[in-house]
C-alpha positions as CSV (number, residue, x, y, z in Angstrom):
1,M,1.6,211.9,-130.6
2,N,4.1,211.9,-127.6
3,N,3.0,209.7,-124.7
4,N,3.7,212.1,-121.9
5,R,0.9,212.7,-119.4
6,A,-0.4,215.9,-120.9
7,N,-0.6,214.5,-124.4
8,I,-2.4,211.3,-123.1
9,A,-4.9,213.5,-121.2
10,L,-5.5,215.6,-124.3
11,R,-5.9,212.5,-126.5
12,R,-8.4,211.0,-124.0
13,E,-10.4,214.3,-123.9
14,R,-10.6,214.2,-127.7
15,I,-11.6,210.5,-127.7
16,F,-14.3,211.2,-125.0
17,A,-15.7,214.1,-127.1
18,L,-15.9,211.8,-130.1
19,V,-17.5,209.0,-128.1
20,L,-20.2,211.5,-127.0
21,E,-20.8,212.3,-130.6
22,G,-21.6,208.6,-131.2
23,K,-18.4,207.8,-133.1
24,Q,-17.2,204.2,-133.1
25,T,-13.6,203.1,-132.2
26,L,-12.4,202.7,-135.8
27,M,-13.8,206.2,-136.9
28,I,-12.2,207.8,-133.8
29,A,-8.8,206.2,-134.6
30,E,-9.1,207.5,-138.2
31,L,-10.1,211.0,-137.2
32,L,-7.3,211.3,-134.7
33,A,-4.7,209.3,-136.8
34,I,-4.0,206.9,-134.0
35,N,-4.0,203.2,-133.6
36,R,-7.4,201.6,-133.0
37,K,-6.1,199.6,-130.1
38,T,-5.0,202.9,-128.4
39,V,-8.5,204.2,-128.8
40,S,-10.0,201.0,-127.4
41,N,-7.5,201.0,-124.4
42,D,-8.3,204.7,-123.7
43,I,-12.1,204.0,-123.7
44,K,-11.5,201.1,-121.3
45,W,-9.4,203.3,-119.1
46,M,-12.1,206.0,-119.0
47,T,-14.7,203.4,-118.3
48,R,-12.7,202.0,-115.3
49,E,-12.1,205.6,-114.0
50,S,-15.8,206.4,-114.3
51,Q,-16.7,203.3,-112.4
52,K,-14.2,204.1,-109.6
53,Y,-15.7,207.6,-109.4
54,I,-19.3,206.4,-109.2
55,N,-18.4,203.7,-106.6
56,E,-16.6,206.2,-104.4
57,M,-19.4,208.8,-104.8
58,A,-22.0,206.1,-103.9
59,K,-19.9,205.0,-100.9
60,E,-19.7,208.5,-99.6
61,M,-23.3,209.6,-100.4
62,L,-25.3,206.4,-99.6
63,P,-25.5,206.9,-95.8
64,F,-26.6,210.5,-96.2
65,K,-29.2,209.5,-98.8
66,Y,-30.6,206.8,-96.5
67,K,-30.8,209.3,-93.7
68,Q,-32.6,211.8,-96.0
69,A,-35.1,209.1,-97.2
70,I,-35.9,208.0,-93.7
71,E,-36.4,211.5,-92.4
72,G,-38.7,212.2,-95.4
73,M,-40.7,209.1,-94.7
74,E,-40.9,210.1,-91.0
75,A,-42.4,213.5,-92.0
76,I,-44.9,211.6,-94.2
77,L,-45.9,209.5,-91.2
78,N,-46.4,212.5,-89.0
79,E,-48.5,214.2,-91.7
80,C,-50.6,211.0,-92.1
81,W,-51.4,210.9,-88.4
82,K,-52.3,214.6,-88.3
83,R,-54.7,214.2,-91.2
84,Y,-56.2,211.0,-89.9
85,Q,-57.0,212.7,-86.6
86,L,-58.6,215.6,-88.5
87,D,-61.0,213.6,-90.8
88,G,-60.7,209.9,-89.9
89,N,-60.0,208.9,-93.5
90,G,-58.6,205.4,-93.6
91,F,-56.5,206.3,-96.5
92,Y,-54.1,208.0,-94.2
93,L,-53.8,204.9,-92.0
94,R,-53.0,202.8,-95.1
95,L,-50.4,205.3,-96.2
96,A,-48.9,205.4,-92.7
97,L,-48.7,201.6,-92.7
98,D,-47.1,201.4,-96.2
99,T,-44.6,204.2,-95.2
100,R,-43.6,202.3,-92.0
101,K,-43.0,199.1,-94.0
102,E,-40.8,201.1,-96.4
103,I,-38.8,202.6,-93.5
104,I,-38.3,199.1,-92.1
105,S,-37.2,197.8,-95.5
106,L,-34.9,200.7,-96.0
107,C,-33.3,200.2,-92.6
108,G,-32.8,196.5,-93.3
109,N,-31.2,197.2,-96.7
110,G,-29.0,199.8,-95.1
111,I,-27.7,197.3,-92.6
112,S,-27.0,194.7,-95.4
113,I,-25.2,197.3,-97.4
114,A,-23.1,198.4,-94.4
115,A,-22.2,194.8,-93.7
116,V,-21.2,194.1,-97.3
117,K,-19.2,197.3,-97.3
118,Q,-17.4,196.3,-94.0
119,I,-16.6,192.8,-95.4
120,T,-15.3,194.3,-98.6
121,E,-13.1,196.7,-96.9
122,R,-11.6,193.9,-94.7
123,A,-11.0,191.8,-97.8
124,N,-9.4,194.6,-99.6
125,A,-7.2,195.4,-96.6
126,L,-6.1,191.7,-96.6
127,G,-5.4,191.8,-100.3
128,I,-8.1,189.2,-101.0
129,G,-10.0,191.2,-103.6
130,T,-11.0,194.6,-104.9
131,V,-14.4,196.0,-105.5
């Protein structure tokens, strides 16, 4: 198989499909008539690319998901207070307290994650490390 980009992409697609079928590296190499090391390297490459994709997606989506979660918990708090005022059931006070604790925890974690992200970006810009 020629090693130009199109052929490499096609080979990796075939390897990916066989991995999804549960085939092992040696079997994939035999089925595609390629070197076992090539299969192994392609699987490692696909794994790294998948990790990059997931990391980028998480970096982009995390602030939005935090915002959604906090807004949802605020809605729960509002509903708890409404229901408590209607029937005086202490369950709603307990749920409100637990929800408030979770909001505080989520906000604290968000700050930590933002700080780690900022430090990581600075380190990467300085060439100290990559994440």
